[in-house]
C-alpha positions in Angstrom: 55.4 110.5 92.9 58.9 111.7 91.1 60.7 114.9 92.1 60.3 116.0 88.7 56.3 115.5 89.1 56.5 117.6 92.2 58.1 120.5 90.5 55.7 120.4 87.7 52.7 120.8 90.3 54.7 123.7 92.2 55.3 125.9 89.2 54.3 129.4 88.8 51.6 128.3 85.9 50.1 125.7 88.0 46.4 125.8 89.1 47.6 124.6 92.9 50.0 127.8 92.7 47.1 129.8 90.7 44.5 128.8 93.8 46.4 129.4 96.4 47.0 126.0 97.6 50.7 126.3 97.9 52.3 129.5 99.0 55.3 131.4 97.7 58.0 129.0 99.7 56.5 126.3 98.4 54.6 124.8 100.9 51.0 124.1 101.3 48.9 126.8 103.0 47.4 125.9 106.2 43.8 126.0 105.3 44.3 124.2 102.3 45.7 121.1 104.3 42.4 121.7 106.9 40.3 121.4 104.0 42.0 118.1 102.6 41.6 117.2 105.8 37.8 118.0 106.6 37.0 117.0 102.6 35.3 120.4 102.4 36.3 123.4 100.9 34.4 125.6 103.1 37.1 126.6 105.5 39.3 127.7 102.2 36.4 130.5 101.7 34.8 131.0 105.2 37.0 134.6 105.2 36.5 136.0 102.1 32.5 136.0 101.8 29.5 137.0 103.4 26.0 136.0 102.5 23.9 139.3 102.4 20.9 138.0 104.8 18.9 141.6 104.7 15.5 141.0 103.8 14.9 144.7 102.5 16.3 146.3 99.9 16.3 149.7 97.9 13.8 149.3 94.9 15.6 148.5 91.8 13.7 151.7 90.2 15.1 154.0 92.9 18.4 154.0 91.4 19.5 156.6 88.8 19.8 154.0 86.0 18.3 153.9 82.7 15.5 151.0 82.9 16.6 149.6 79.7 20.0 149.2 81.4 18.2 147.9 84.6 16.2 145.1 82.5 19.1 143.8 80.5 21.2 143.3 84.1 18.4 141.7 85.5 17.5 139.1 82.5 21.4 138.7 82.1 21.6 137.4 86.0 18.8 134.8 85.5 20.3 133.0 82.5 21.5 130.4 82.8 25.4 131.3 81.9 28.4 133.0 83.7 29.0 136.5 83.6 30.6 139.8 84.9 29.1 142.9 85.0 31.1 146.1 85.6 29.8 148.5 88.1 31.9 151.8 88.5 31.8 155.2 89.1 32.3 157.6 92.0 32.6 156.2 95.6 29.5 156.7 97.2 27.2 156.3 94.4 25.1 153.6 95.4 26.7 150.9 93.2 27.1 148.3 96.1 23.3 148.9 97.3 22.3 148.7 93.7 24.0 145.5 92.7 22.5 143.9 96.2 18.9 145.1 94.6 19.7 144.1 91.1 20.9 140.1 92.8 17.9 140.4 94.7 15.3 141.4 92.1 16.7 138.5 89.9 16.1 136.0 92.6 19.7 135.2 93.4 21.0 135.5 97.3 24.2 137.9 97.0 27.7 137.1 98.2 29.8 140.0 99.7 33.5 139.6 98.7 35.1 140.9 101.5 37.4 143.6 100.2 41.4 142.7 99.9 42.7 145.4 102.5 40.1 143.8 105.1 41.4 140.3 104.3 44.7 141.1 104.1 44.9 143.4 106.9 48.0 145.0 106.8 49.9 141.8 105.7 51.6 141.6 102.1 50.1 139.1 99.4 47.0 138.6 97.5 43.3 137.5 97.6 43.5 137.0 93.6 44.5 133.0 94.2 41.6 132.2 96.4 39.1 134.7 94.6 40.5 132.9 91.1 39.7 129.0 92.7 36.3 130.4 93.7 35.4 131.3 90.6 36.5 128.4 89.4 33.9 126.6 90.7 30.3 126.7 89.5 27.9 128.2 92.2 23.7 128.2 91.5 21.5 130.9 92.6 23.8 133.4 93.8 26.0 136.3 92.5 29.0 137.3 93.9 29.5 141.3 94.6 33.3 142.1 94.8 33.2 145.1 96.1 36.3 147.7 95.9 37.8 145.4 92.8 40.1 148.1 91.9 43.2 146.5 93.3 42.4 143.1 92.1 41.4 144.5 88.6 44.4 146.6 88.4 46.2 144.9 85.1 48.0 148.1 84.5 50.9 149.4 86.1 52.6 152.8 86.2 56.3 152.1 84.9 59.1 154.8 86.3 58.3 157.2 83.6 54.7 157.3 84.5 53.5 155.1 81.8 51.2 152.3 81.6 52.5 148.7 81.4 51.0 145.5 81.9 51.1 144.1 85.5 52.4 141.0 86.4 48.6 139.6 87.5 47.3 140.9 84.2 47.3 137.2 82.2 45.9 135.6 85.7 42.8 138.2 86.1 42.1 137.9 82.3 41.8 134.1 82.2 40.1 133.9 85.5 37.6 136.3 83.7 37.4 134.0 81.0 36.8 130.5 82.7 34.4 132.2 85.1 31.2 130.0 85.8 29.5 132.4 88.2 27.4 135.6 88.2 29.8 138.3 89.3 29.2 142.0 89.7 32.3 143.6 89.9 32.5 147.3 91.5 35.2 149.9 91.1 35.7 153.3 91.8 38.7 153.6 88.9 39.0 152.2 85.4 42.3 153.7 84.9 44.9 151.1 85.6 42.4 148.5 84.1 44.2 147.0 80.8 41.9 147.2 77.8 41.7 143.7 77.7 40.1 143.4 81.1 
C-alpha cells in the first residue's frame, strides 16, 4: 500500500495507535503480531484480566449501600446495554467485594482488570490503549471490574501553578467511555483528578 496510506494508519488518532497495536516508534506491538499469527485476540488481553472463579461472595445486603441503590445497580447490570458504574470511597471500604457481589447477584461473571502498576511493573507506558481495545468489543454475560482505576480515569493534571487542567488522555478516556459496549464497574479511591465531563 502507498506510504501515504501507511502514514495515515500510523497517526496518533488512528485505531491502530489508540488500541495499542502500534507502539510509539511506529512498530507493531509484539503481542499484536502474535495475535495476527494465531487469529485470536486472547494473547492481547491475557495479562490484563483475571476471571473471578470464586464460588462464594458476600451477600449484597451485607454492604452499607442503600437497598434502592443496590436494586437499581442490579437491574442496570441485568439489562442489555453497555454501562459504566463508578464506585468511589476510602481505600479498604469494600468497594471491590461489593462489585463482585453485585456482578454475581446480577448473573454475570466478574473479570477483574489488573491495576496499572501491577501490569507495568515499573515500566513506563499505559494500559489505556489495550483497555480501550477491550471495551470496543462486545462481551456477553460478563462484567469488567476495573479496580484502582484512579490513574486510568485521571483526566486532569495539576499545572505548575497548582491549577487543574485537562490531561493528554482526556479525549481518549471520554471517547472510550462513550463508545463502551460492555458492563463495567470502575473503582477509584479519589475523584479529584477526574474532569467533570469524565
